[in-house]
ROLUM-669524 format. One record per residue: residue in one letter; x negated, y negated, z negated of N, C-alpha, C in turn. Coordinates in Angstrom, 3 decimals, always signed. Layout:
<nodes>
<node res="a" n_east="X" n_north="Y" n_up="Z" ca_east="X" ca_north="Y" ca_up="Z" c_east="X" c_north="Y" c_up="Z"/>
...
</nodes>
This chain:
<nodes>
<node res="m" n_east="+9.090" n_north="+7.324" n_up="+17.468" ca_east="+8.721" ca_north="+6.166" ca_up="+16.682" c_east="+8.562" c_north="+6.570" c_up="+15.221"/>
<node res="f" n_east="+7.714" n_north="+5.836" n_up="+14.551" ca_east="+7.469" ca_north="+6.097" ca_up="+13.139" c_east="+7.421" c_north="+4.791" c_up="+12.373"/>
<node res="k" n_east="+7.847" n_north="+4.836" n_up="+11.124" ca_east="+7.669" ca_north="+3.713" ca_up="+10.206" c_east="+6.590" c_north="+4.119" c_up="+9.218"/>
<node res="a" n_east="+5.572" n_north="+3.267" n_up="+9.096" ca_east="+4.505" ca_north="+3.509" ca_up="+8.133" c_east="+4.768" c_north="+2.657" c_up="+6.903"/>
<node res="k" n_east="+4.777" n_north="+3.286" n_up="+5.730" ca_east="+4.917" ca_north="+2.593" ca_up="+4.452" c_east="+3.551" c_north="+2.659" c_up="+3.784"/>
<node res="i" n_east="+2.897" n_north="+1.490" n_up="+3.679" ca_east="+1.500" ca_north="+1.427" ca_up="+3.273" c_east="+1.359" c_north="+0.703" c_up="+1.937"/>
<node res="y" n_east="+0.612" n_north="+1.325" n_up="+1.020" ca_east="+0.338" ca_north="+0.738" ca_up="-0.293" c_east="-1.162" c_north="+0.510" c_up="-0.404"/>
<node res="v" n_east="-1.553" n_north="-0.717" n_up="-0.754" ca_east="-2.966" ca_north="-1.072" ca_up="-0.911" c_east="-3.183" c_north="-1.530" c_up="-2.353"/>
<node res="n" n_east="-4.161" n_north="-0.944" n_up="-3.025" ca_east="-4.486" ca_north="-1.295" ca_up="-4.410" c_east="-5.995" c_north="-1.355" c_up="-4.579"/>
<node res="y" n_east="-6.427" n_north="-2.025" n_up="-5.655" ca_east="-7.848" ca_north="-2.013" ca_up="-5.979" c_east="-8.282" c_north="-0.606" c_up="-6.348"/>
<node res="k" n_east="-9.524" n_north="-0.299" n_up="-6.060" ca_east="-10.098" ca_north="+0.967" ca_up="-6.499" c_east="-10.162" c_north="+0.953" c_up="-8.023"/>
<node res="p" n_east="-10.095" n_north="+2.118" n_up="-8.675" ca_east="-10.123" ca_north="+2.161" ca_up="-10.146" c_east="-11.350" c_north="+1.492" c_up="-10.760"/>
<node res="s" n_east="-12.466" n_north="+1.456" n_up="-10.049" ca_east="-13.694" ca_north="+0.871" ca_up="-10.596" c_east="-13.750" c_north="-0.648" c_up="-10.465"/>
<node res="v" n_east="-12.760" n_north="-1.256" n_up="-9.806" ca_east="-12.747" ca_north="-2.699" ca_up="-9.574" c_east="-11.750" c_north="-3.361" c_up="-10.519"/>
<node res="l" n_east="-12.175" n_north="-4.442" n_up="-11.167" ca_east="-11.292" ca_north="-5.187" ca_up="-12.054" c_east="-10.149" c_north="-5.782" c_up="-11.251"/>
<node res="d" n_east="-8.927" n_north="-5.609" n_up="-11.740" ca_east="-7.722" ca_north="-6.115" ca_up="-11.084" c_east="-7.182" c_north="-7.278" c_up="-11.916"/>
<node res="p" n_east="-7.596" n_north="-8.520" n_up="-11.628" ca_east="-7.217" ca_north="-9.648" ca_up="-12.473" c_east="-5.714" c_north="-9.926" c_up="-12.501"/>
<node res="q" n_east="-5.013" n_north="-9.701" n_up="-11.383" ca_east="-3.567" ca_north="-9.929" ca_up="-11.383" c_east="-2.861" c_north="-8.942" c_up="-12.308"/>
<node res="a" n_east="-3.276" n_north="-7.694" n_up="-12.244" ca_east="-2.665" ca_north="-6.680" ca_up="-13.106" c_east="-2.946" c_north="-6.969" c_up="-14.573"/>
<node res="e" n_east="-4.163" n_north="-7.409" n_up="-14.882" ca_east="-4.494" ca_north="-7.738" ca_up="-16.267" c_east="-3.670" c_north="-8.926" c_up="-16.761"/>
<node res="a" n_east="-3.448" n_north="-9.909" n_up="-15.901" ca_east="-2.621" ca_north="-11.063" ca_up="-16.278" c_east="-1.190" c_north="-10.645" c_up="-16.546"/>
<node res="v" n_east="-0.646" n_north="-9.770" n_up="-15.715" ca_east="+0.722" ca_north="-9.274" ca_up="-15.926" c_east="+0.795" c_north="-8.467" c_up="-17.213"/>
<node res="k" n_east="-0.186" n_north="-7.600" n_up="-17.441" ca_east="-0.202" ca_north="-6.779" ca_up="-18.665" c_east="-0.267" c_north="-7.666" c_up="-19.908"/>
<node res="t" n_east="-1.091" n_north="-8.714" n_up="-19.876" ca_east="-1.200" ca_north="-9.640" ca_up="-21.004" c_east="+0.128" c_north="-10.364" c_up="-21.227"/>
<node res="a" n_east="+0.749" n_north="-10.826" n_up="-20.156" ca_east="+2.033" ca_north="-11.521" ca_up="-20.273" c_east="+3.112" c_north="-10.603" c_up="-20.837"/>
<node res="l" n_east="+3.122" n_north="-9.364" n_up="-20.396" ca_east="+4.104" ca_north="-8.411" ca_up="-20.914" c_east="+3.901" c_north="-8.171" c_up="-22.401"/>
<node res="s" n_east="+2.657" n_north="-8.070" n_up="-22.817" ca_east="+2.354" ca_north="-7.877" ca_up="-24.233" c_east="+2.829" c_north="-9.072" c_up="-25.056"/>
<node res="r" n_east="+2.596" n_north="-10.273" n_up="-24.548" ca_east="+3.045" ca_north="-11.481" ca_up="-25.243" c_east="+4.564" c_north="-11.565" c_up="-25.332"/>
<node res="m" n_east="+5.242" n_north="-10.932" n_up="-24.377" ca_east="+6.706" ca_north="-10.928" ca_up="-24.371" c_east="+7.269" c_north="-9.815" c_up="-25.255"/>
<node res="g" n_east="+6.375" n_north="-9.034" n_up="-25.876" ca_east="+6.818" ca_north="-7.988" ca_up="-26.780" c_east="+6.933" c_north="-6.614" c_up="-26.152"/>
<node res="h" n_east="+6.496" n_north="-6.466" n_up="-24.923" ca_east="+6.556" ca_north="-5.170" ca_up="-24.247" c_east="+5.248" c_north="-4.414" c_up="-24.488"/>
<node res="d" n_east="+5.072" n_north="-3.966" n_up="-25.723" ca_east="+3.834" ca_north="-3.313" ca_up="-26.128" c_east="+3.726" c_north="-1.867" c_up="-25.649"/>
<node res="n" n_east="+4.803" n_north="-1.310" n_up="-25.092" ca_east="+4.765" ca_north="+0.059" ca_up="-24.593" c_east="+4.105" c_north="+0.159" c_up="-23.225"/>
<node res="v" n_east="+3.842" n_north="-0.958" n_up="-22.569" ca_east="+3.189" ca_north="-0.950" ca_up="-21.258" c_east="+1.686" c_north="-0.833" c_up="-21.472"/>
<node res="t" n_east="+1.108" n_north="+0.264" n_up="-21.003" ca_east="-0.318" ca_north="+0.492" ca_up="-21.217" c_east="-1.142" c_north="+0.322" c_up="-19.946"/>
<node res="h" n_east="-0.488" n_north="+0.287" n_up="-18.790" ca_east="-1.229" ca_north="+0.166" ca_up="-17.536" c_east="-0.360" c_north="-0.555" c_up="-16.508"/>
<node res="v" n_east="-0.965" n_north="-1.485" n_up="-15.789" ca_east="-0.279" ca_north="-2.192" ca_up="-14.711" c_east="-1.129" c_north="-2.063" c_up="-13.454"/>
<node res="l" n_east="-0.493" n_north="-1.743" n_up="-12.345" ca_east="-1.162" ca_north="-1.656" ca_up="-11.055" c_east="-0.539" c_north="-2.704" c_up="-10.144"/>
<node res="y" n_east="-1.356" n_north="-3.588" n_up="-9.635" ca_east="-0.896" ca_north="-4.667" ca_up="-8.772" c_east="-1.429" c_north="-4.397" c_up="-7.380"/>
<node res="g" n_east="-0.603" n_north="-4.594" n_up="-6.377" ca_east="-1.085" ca_north="-4.315" ca_up="-5.036" c_east="-0.256" c_north="-4.965" c_up="-3.955"/>
<node res="k" n_east="-0.487" n_north="-4.501" n_up="-2.736" ca_east="+0.211" ca_north="-5.000" ca_up="-1.567" c_east="+0.992" c_north="-3.847" c_up="-0.935"/>
<node res="y" n_east="+2.114" n_north="-4.204" n_up="-0.302" ca_east="+2.945" ca_north="-3.217" ca_up="+0.381" c_east="+3.233" c_north="-3.714" c_up="+1.787"/>
<node res="f" n_east="+3.077" n_north="-2.852" n_up="+2.756" ca_east="+3.341" ca_north="-3.188" ca_up="+4.153" c_east="+4.240" c_north="-2.124" c_up="+4.768"/>
<node res="e" n_east="+5.079" n_north="-2.530" n_up="+5.704" ca_east="+5.829" ca_north="-1.595" ca_up="+6.541" c_east="+5.546" c_north="-1.944" c_up="+7.983"/>
<node res="l" n_east="+5.139" n_north="-0.954" n_up="+8.748" ca_east="+4.875" ca_north="-1.125" ca_up="+10.172" c_east="+5.726" c_north="-0.132" c_up="+10.944"/>
<node res="t" n_east="+6.307" n_north="-0.555" n_up="+12.038" ca_east="+7.016" ca_north="+0.357" ca_up="+12.928" c_east="+6.158" c_north="+0.550" c_up="+14.162"/>
<node res="l" n_east="+5.884" n_north="+1.820" n_up="+14.454" ca_east="+5.000" ca_north="+2.164" ca_up="+15.567" c_east="+5.787" c_north="+2.909" c_up="+16.647"/>
<node res="t" n_east="+5.451" n_north="+2.674" n_up="+17.889" ca_east="+6.141" ca_north="+3.352" ca_up="+18.989" c_east="+5.505" c_north="+4.689" c_up="+19.337"/>
<node res="s" n_east="+4.558" n_north="+5.131" n_up="+18.550" ca_east="+3.902" ca_north="+6.424" ca_up="+18.790" c_east="+4.935" c_north="+7.532" c_up="+18.850"/>
<node res="t" n_east="+4.698" n_north="+8.486" n_up="+19.745" ca_east="+5.642" ca_north="+9.592" ca_up="+19.885" c_east="+5.240" c_north="+10.822" c_up="+19.080"/>
<node res="d" n_east="+3.978" n_north="+10.871" n_up="+18.638" ca_east="+3.576" ca_north="+12.011" ca_up="+17.804" c_east="+2.931" c_north="+11.507" c_up="+16.517"/>
<node res="k" n_east="+3.077" n_north="+12.316" n_up="+15.485" ca_east="+2.636" ca_north="+11.926" ca_up="+14.145" c_east="+1.124" c_north="+11.749" c_up="+14.052"/>
<node res="a" n_east="+0.370" n_north="+12.578" n_up="+14.743" ca_east="-1.096" ca_north="+12.504" ca_up="+14.663" c_east="-1.610" c_north="+11.172" c_up="+15.199"/>
<node res="s" n_east="-1.074" n_north="+10.704" n_up="+16.308" ca_east="-1.545" ca_north="+9.427" ca_up="+16.860" c_east="-1.079" c_north="+8.259" c_up="+15.988"/>
<node res="a" n_east="+0.123" n_north="+8.352" n_up="+15.423" ca_east="+0.607" ca_north="+7.310" ca_up="+14.507" c_east="-0.280" c_north="+7.243" c_up="+13.275"/>
<node res="q" n_east="-0.647" n_north="+8.397" n_up="+12.735" ca_east="-1.506" ca_north="+8.443" ca_up="+11.554" c_east="-2.870" c_north="+7.840" c_up="+11.850"/>
<node res="a" n_east="-3.451" n_north="+8.175" n_up="+12.985" ca_east="-4.762" ca_north="+7.636" ca_up="+13.359" c_east="-4.699" c_north="+6.120" c_up="+13.536"/>
<node res="e" n_east="-3.621" n_north="+5.628" n_up="+14.132" ca_east="-3.491" ca_north="+4.186" ca_up="+14.333" c_east="-3.337" c_north="+3.446" c_up="+13.013"/>
<node res="v" n_east="-2.537" n_north="+3.992" n_up="+12.101" ca_east="-2.346" ca_north="+3.348" ca_up="+10.791" c_east="-3.660" c_north="+3.335" c_up="+10.015"/>
<node res="e" n_east="-4.412" n_north="+4.414" n_up="+10.054" ca_east="-5.708" ca_north="+4.440" ca_up="+9.364" c_east="-6.645" c_north="+3.370" c_up="+9.928"/>
<node res="t" n_east="-6.670" n_north="+3.203" n_up="+11.237" ca_east="-7.503" ca_north="+2.175" ca_up="+11.857" c_east="-7.062" c_north="+0.786" c_up="+11.430"/>
<node res="i" n_east="-5.751" n_north="+0.547" n_up="+11.428" ca_east="-5.211" ca_north="-0.756" ca_up="+11.018" c_east="-5.570" c_north="-1.049" c_up="+9.564"/>
<node res="c" n_east="-5.419" n_north="-0.064" n_up="+8.703" ca_east="-5.740" ca_north="-0.261" ca_up="+7.284" c_east="-7.226" c_north="-0.537" c_up="+7.088"/>
<node res="d" n_east="-8.065" n_north="+0.240" n_up="+7.756" ca_east="-9.517" ca_north="+0.070" ca_up="+7.611" c_east="-9.996" c_north="-1.270" c_up="+8.139"/>
<node res="r" n_east="-9.384" n_north="-1.758" n_up="+9.206" ca_east="-9.868" ca_north="-2.982" ca_up="+9.856" c_east="-9.201" c_north="-4.258" c_up="+9.370"/>
<node res="l" n_east="-7.959" n_north="-4.156" n_up="+8.844" ca_east="-7.230" ca_north="-5.380" ca_up="+8.538" c_east="-6.559" c_north="-5.416" c_up="+7.167"/>
<node res="l" n_east="-5.807" n_north="-4.390" n_up="+6.829" ca_east="-4.944" ca_north="-4.475" ca_up="+5.650" c_east="-5.656" c_north="-4.252" c_up="+4.328"/>
<node res="a" n_east="-6.745" n_north="-3.503" n_up="+4.339" ca_east="-7.450" ca_north="-3.193" ca_up="+3.093" c_east="-8.924" c_north="-3.555" c_up="+3.220"/>
<node res="n" n_east="-9.463" n_north="-4.098" n_up="+2.140" ca_east="-10.903" ca_north="-4.298" ca_up="+2.044" c_east="-11.456" c_north="-2.991" c_up="+1.492"/>
<node res="v" n_east="-11.974" n_north="-2.152" n_up="+2.364" ca_east="-12.339" ca_north="-0.788" ca_up="+1.963" c_east="-13.472" c_north="-0.739" c_up="+0.943"/>
<node res="n" n_east="-14.177" n_north="-1.853" n_up="+0.740" ca_east="-15.206" ca_north="-1.886" ca_up="-0.297" c_east="-14.588" c_north="-1.980" c_up="-1.686"/>
<node res="m" n_east="-13.430" n_north="-2.627" n_up="-1.783" ca_east="-12.807" ca_north="-2.878" ca_up="-3.085" c_east="-11.437" c_north="-2.228" c_up="-3.244"/>
<node res="e" n_east="-10.809" n_north="-1.861" n_up="-2.140" ca_east="-9.431" ca_north="-1.387" ca_up="-2.199" c_east="-9.306" c_north="+0.000" c_up="-1.592"/>
<node res="t" n_east="-8.254" n_north="+0.649" n_up="-2.009" ca_east="-7.894" ca_north="+1.940" ca_up="-1.454" c_east="-6.479" c_north="+1.817" c_up="-0.911"/>
<node res="y" n_east="-6.111" n_north="+2.691" n_up="-0.019" ca_east="-4.758" ca_north="+2.651" ca_up="+0.523" c_east="-4.217" c_north="+4.061" c_up="+0.673"/>
<node res="r" n_east="-2.915" n_north="+4.119" n_up="+0.708" ca_east="-2.212" ca_north="+5.373" ca_up="+0.994" c_east="-0.985" c_north="+5.003" c_up="+1.797"/>
<node res="f" n_east="-0.500" n_north="+5.920" n_up="+2.582" ca_east="+0.683" ca_north="+5.625" ca_up="+3.377" c_east="+1.471" c_north="+6.892" c_up="+3.670"/>
<node res="t" n_east="+2.719" n_north="+6.687" n_up="+3.993" ca_east="+3.581" ca_north="+7.751" ca_up="+4.465" c_east="+4.132" c_north="+7.342" c_up="+5.816"/>
<node res="l" n_east="+4.400" n_north="+8.328" n_up="+6.637" ca_east="+5.017" ca_north="+8.093" ca_up="+7.934" c_east="+6.408" c_north="+8.697" c_up="+7.925"/>
<node res="v" n_east="+7.372" n_north="+7.906" n_up="+8.337" ca_east="+8.763" ca_north="+8.349" ca_up="+8.380" c_east="+9.243" c_north="+8.231" c_up="+9.822"/>
<node res="p" n_east="+9.764" n_north="+9.321" n_up="+10.399" ca_east="+10.288" ca_north="+9.212" ca_up="+11.755" c_east="+11.457" c_north="+8.233" c_up="+11.828"/>
<node res="v" n_east="+11.480" n_north="+7.442" n_up="+12.878" ca_east="+12.555" ca_north="+6.474" ca_up="+13.099" c_east="+13.281" c_north="+6.888" c_up="+14.379"/>
<node res="p" n_east="+14.590" n_north="+7.078" n_up="+14.302" ca_east="+15.309" ca_north="+7.449" ca_up="+15.518" c_east="+15.237" c_north="+6.320" c_up="+16.550"/>
<node res="v" n_east="+15.068" n_north="+6.699" n_up="+17.782" ca_east="+15.015" ca_north="+5.732" ca_up="+18.871" c_east="+16.449" c_north="+5.367" c_up="+19.239"/>
<node res="e" n_east="+16.720" n_north="+4.064" n_up="+19.260" ca_east="+18.061" ca_north="+3.598" ca_up="+19.599" c_east="+18.232" c_north="+3.594" c_up="+21.110"/>
<node res="v" n_east="+19.337" n_north="+4.145" n_up="+21.565" ca_east="+19.650" ca_north="+4.186" ca_up="+22.982" c_east="+20.739" c_north="+3.164" c_up="+23.246"/>
<node res="d" n_east="+20.494" n_north="+2.285" n_up="+24.226" ca_east="+21.488" ca_north="+1.256" ca_up="+24.539" c_east="+22.594" c_north="+1.790" c_up="+25.407"/>
</nodes>
């Protein structure tokens, strides 16, 4: 089994209105040292795949088809092995 930790963000060429709103609010609060804000989505999926290659392929398919708008967003993920619990 594997746990996929997935991060989805706008591509650098796409305006990120949520991040700009947060950056503006931080500036108004006096946090002028913040020069960049990245706003995104985070997902965790647990997969029953027994090998890393098949888990990776499945996560890429899920991200491409559902979790990320590949025209505007990019994603990255890590796979962490999860020990199988024995009853």
